[in-house]
C-alpha positions, 0 to 999 in steps of 0.5 A: 084863845084860838077860836074857830067859829065855824068848822064847815070850811075845813070839812069838819062841820058835824063830823067830830066823833072823838078827840084828844086834848093835849097840853098842861093848862086850859080847856077846849070848848066845843059848840053845837053850831057855828058862831058858838050857838047851841049847847057847849061842851068843855073838855080838859086835857085828856083823850075822849074816844067817844064824845057821847060819853062826855054828854056831847053828841057825836058828829054834832059839833061845828065850832071850837075855842082852843086855849092858848096852851092847848093842842087838839086833835080831831077824828071823824070816828070813835076811838081816834079812827077815821080817814082824816084827823086834824090838829089845831095847827092846821086850823086857819 
């Protein structure tokens, strides 16, 4: 899987409030802290307009593991809003 052990250098540390998981297999795993420390949230394919609703704290996530057939789009605000959005093709 694609792993991003710290989203800080991308400006996404503790800024994710909603996301879309787009693909046909696998999951995305979000972690509270860099290096996959703290609590984890496992999301299947779908749209999550409010991460609080799936037991993850809004703007509290700092790392992500993305399955090989997953496309993830991140937003800084609920309901897929915000000045910035980031797709995993841009994560380096």
